[in-house]
N, C-alpha and C positions, 0 to 999 in steps of 0.2 A: 176306475179300481178303488178297490178299499183298501187303505193303509191301514193294516191290522198289527201290523208289529214292524221292527227294525228292518227286516231283512226285504220288506216290500220296498221301502226307501232306497235300501241298496242297490234294488234290480231296475228301480226307475232311474235312479241316477245313471246306471252303467247303461242304458238304452239309450238315455237323452242328453247324456254331457257329449261333448266333444271328444273321440278316444284320447288324443292327447292329455287332454284335462282328467279324464277318468285313470289313466294309464298312471301319472302323477299322484293323484290322491289315495287310489290303491296300492303302490309299490311299496314293496318290502326291499329290504338289502340281497342279493345274491339269490338264493335258491327260495327265499321268502320262510324257511322253515320256523323262524321265531316269529314273523308275523303271523302265520297260520295257528301256531302253537300257542299264542295269546288266547285263541278262541278254543282250541280242542282242550286247553286246560281245565277250564270250568266244567265240563262235560264229566272229569274224573272226581269232581267234588259230588259228594251226596247230600243234601239236606235230611235234618233228624226233627221232623216235626214234632210237636207238642199239641195235645188236644185237649179240649174242655179249659179253655184257658179264657172265655169270655173277652172274644175280639169283636165285639158290637161297636166299639169306637176304638179308631187308631190314628195315631200321629206321626207322620213322617219328617217333621221338622227336626234339624240339627243344628249345629254349630261350626262354623271354621274360623278359626283366628277371632274367635270372640263374638261373630256377625252370625245373627241368625238366618237361616236358608230355608226355603221350602221343604226341600229334602235333598237327602245326601249324593247328589248328580251334578256337576258341573260341566262346562263347556272348556277342554283343553285347548291349549294353544296351536293352532295348526294354521299354514300360510295360506296367502294369496284366495281368499273367499272369493273375491270376483272373478274368477274362473268358473264358480257355481252359480254366482247371481249376481246382476247387475249392481246393486250397493251393498255387496259382500258384507264386509266385519259389520256393518252399521245393520244391518237387518239380522245378523248374529248376536249382534250386543241387544237390540230391542226385544228379540226373544228371550233372552235370557232376563233381561229387566222385567217382563211381564210374568214370567213364571217364579221371580224370586230366588234367583240361584246365582254362582259366582261363574262368571266369566274372565278366562285368562285369554287377553288378546296377546297375538303373536308381534315379536318384531320384525316379522316377514309377512305383514299386512296389506293388503292393496287398499285400506282407507288408514289414514292416519288417526293418531291417538286423539289427536283434537277431534277429526269428525265422529270417531266413535262415542266420545263423551257426548257431543252434540246430539247424537242420534238418540240415546238414552242415558241421560243426566241423572238421573236416580239410579241406576244399575250399581250392581256391586262388582267391582272390576279387580283383578290381578294384572299386572304386565310381565308377559315372560322376556328373559334378557339374556343376551349373550355379553362374555368380556373378549371386546376386541383388541388387538394389537395396538391401536390408536385409542387408549384410554379415555381421553377425552371424548370421543363419541359415545362411549359409554355412559361416561359422564353426564353428558348432554342429554341425553334421552331419558337417565335417572331424572334430571332436574325437572324435564318435560312432564311425565309421568307425576311425580309429587306434586308438582303445580295444579296438575289437573284432576286431582282428588283418588288416584289409584292407591289402593289399600294395601297393596304388597308387590314385592318383586319376585318374579319367579326365574332362578337361575337355573337356564340348560347347561348340564355339564358331560354329556355323553356327544358332544360334536366337536371333538379337536379337528377333525376331516369329517367330511361329508360321504355316506356310507354310498355301496355302489349300489346303484338303482336301476337296473336292466333295461328297463324299457324307456325309462328317460333318456337313456343314452341311444336306445335304438331311434326313438322319438326326434331325437335332437331337441329335447323341451326347452322351450323359452318361452318368458313372458310375451303376450302378444302386445304391440306396440303401444296400444292404449292404455295397459295397465302399467303402475310403476308401485314399487316397494316403497309407500308414502313416508314411512318413518325414516327411510335414508334417503330421501331425495337430495342432491347435493353434494352426497359423500362422494360419489364417482369422481366429483372434479376434485377432491383431496388426494385422490389416490391415482396412480399412473400405472398401474400395474397390471391395468386388463380387469375385464368384467366377468364374472360367471354368467350362465344363461339366464339368470334370474334377474339380472342389474344389480348384483352385489358386488362390491368387489372382493376379487380373488383372495386377495390376501387379509382381507377383514379380519375372518376368526383366528383366535391364539393359538396355535396347539401346544406353545408352553405354558399354558395357565395351570396352576396348581395351587395345593390348599395353602402356600403362603398368599397368596395374591388375595383371598377371602376377605382378611381384614381391612385391605383397601377398600373392595367394596361395601364393608360395613360402614367403614369411615366416612363414605359422601353419602349416606342416605339413614333417614329416621325411621322407614319403610323396615315391617317385617321381611326376611327373606326366606324362602322356601327352595330349596336345593331340587331340582328335578333331575332324574336319571340315575338315582340309587337303585344297585340290585343285590349288592352284598351286604353284610351284618357290619364287616370291616370298614366300608364307607360311610354306613348310617351313624356309627360310632365316631367316626371322626366328623362326620356332621355336627353331632350333636356337641362333641367339643370345639366345634370351631362356632358354636352359638347360632347354628340357624335356628329359625324358629318354626320348621315344617320340611317333610322330605315328600316327595313324589317319587314313588317305586314305579319307575318307567321306564320300558327299552324303546322309545321313541317310535313307537308302534311298532316295533320289529323292521325299520327303516335304516338302523346303524348297523350294529354288529348282528351277523346272522350266525344263529347255533349258541345265542344267550339264552338265557332259561323265560319261560314266560313269568310276566309280572305276578300274576296270581300265586305262583308257585315259589318265590322267593317272600310272598309278604309276610308270613309268620315267621322267619328268621329275623327279618327288620324290626318288626313290631316287639318282637322277644328282646331286642338287643337295648331299643329305645325305651321300653319300659315306662311309657307315660310322660317322658321328659319333654317331649317335642309332640307337634301331631305327625301322622303317618299317612298319605293319600296314595291313591291308586290311579293310574290310566292303562290301557291295553286291551280288549278283547271286552269290554261291555257291550253285550246286545240287547239284554233282557233284565227284566226286574228282579229276578232269581239270579241273575249275576251279582248284581247291587249287593243283596244280600249275604251271599257266599263272600263277598269281599269284606263285609261290615264283619261279619261272624269271626273273619280273620284277622281284624283288627285295622281295616282302615276306617278312618275317621268321616272320609267321602272319595268318591270315585269323580272322574274326569273322563268325559266322551270326545273323541276327535272326528275318525271319518265319520259314524252317524250323524254329528253336526251337517257336516258338508254335505251328504246325502238330503238331508230336510230342506238345506238353499236351494240345493238343486231342484228338488220337486216344488217349492211354492217359498221360497225366501223366508223371510220372518216366520211365516205362517205355519211353513215345513218343519221350520228348528222347533217350534213352540210345539207341535203333534209329537216332533221325535221325545221331546223333555215330555211330555203330558203320559205319552204311552210308557215309557219307563217308569214314570211317577205311579200310574195306575196297577202296573205290572208289580214294581216294587211293593206298594201297597196290598196288594192280592197275596204276593208271596210271602209278607210279613205275618198275615192274619191267619192263612194256611198254615204257616210254622208257628203259630201260637204266640206271635209276638205283638204288642199291642203299639210300641214305641220303639226307636231305635236304642234306646238305652237298655232294654230286653234282647237285644241281638248279641250273642256272645259265641265263643267258638264251641259249646257244647251242640250249636245247632248244626254242625257239620262234619262229615269224615271223608276221606278219600277212600275211592273205591280203587281195586286193584284192577287193572284190565290189560 
């Protein structure tokens, strides 16, 4: 089967992954309206191509937090990659390193941060973090990733509680016994209140976390902190005021609050609020190179893909993730050229308009 576009990888993963794993990765919250609207929203955006612009040479490179990457697509933090491929996050990290882009590794990885660094020692990595009830646990993880050379922290702020994912409940989803949340090994011995199915202490996440806790986090690290899960201009302004170095516009792939907005639909208001004071990124719904182009036209510095990276893993491990990234890069380069853009600096809001459907 020729793998021509990202939906080919999706179909392969659906056919070949165990149902319980496929359902976990594909799940949205409740009716999955937000998950599905993340994709549909891109179809409401039309491109306004310019012609006769000499696009014989094109350059897809950009920078994130001052570091150059080969094109403006990174890999978002997603959990449990070993459900899709035997060496999981290590394969994902090698693929990101090979194409020179950013990989955000998840706290809930089935490979440890140490294993990920050993697998791709020259890769550009950020680390996704939660603030736990046990602040010492959060601090220990921060110290580990700093020592390992991770370049930024990505604080997920949209999970005071886990969203209701119906298929996981029906399937009684649990990690298989041979897989562990490697970054949290040993934590369960410190908690006596029981474990969630993922092997994570049921009381680990702290729903009382608020903006006033952010100074504490900043005080324990020298790394830049990107805040992930912002969907409103009000919270974007607070993120800037509290000294964050970046925002990821994200609704957790539609896995948390159903009925919230598609990320691409709120990108403009957040970019307009931030006004260049910090970088703005986006995840959710990216499936084609033209989706990447639309997000950049609306002000995103870079986008991140979640599920498509897992589909690539399910197909051929590291090679599959590299193929997914390469297809997106090729499509993005073509969409740029067909729209009259020679480099990312030429992409701006004049390139898009919203259709009335």
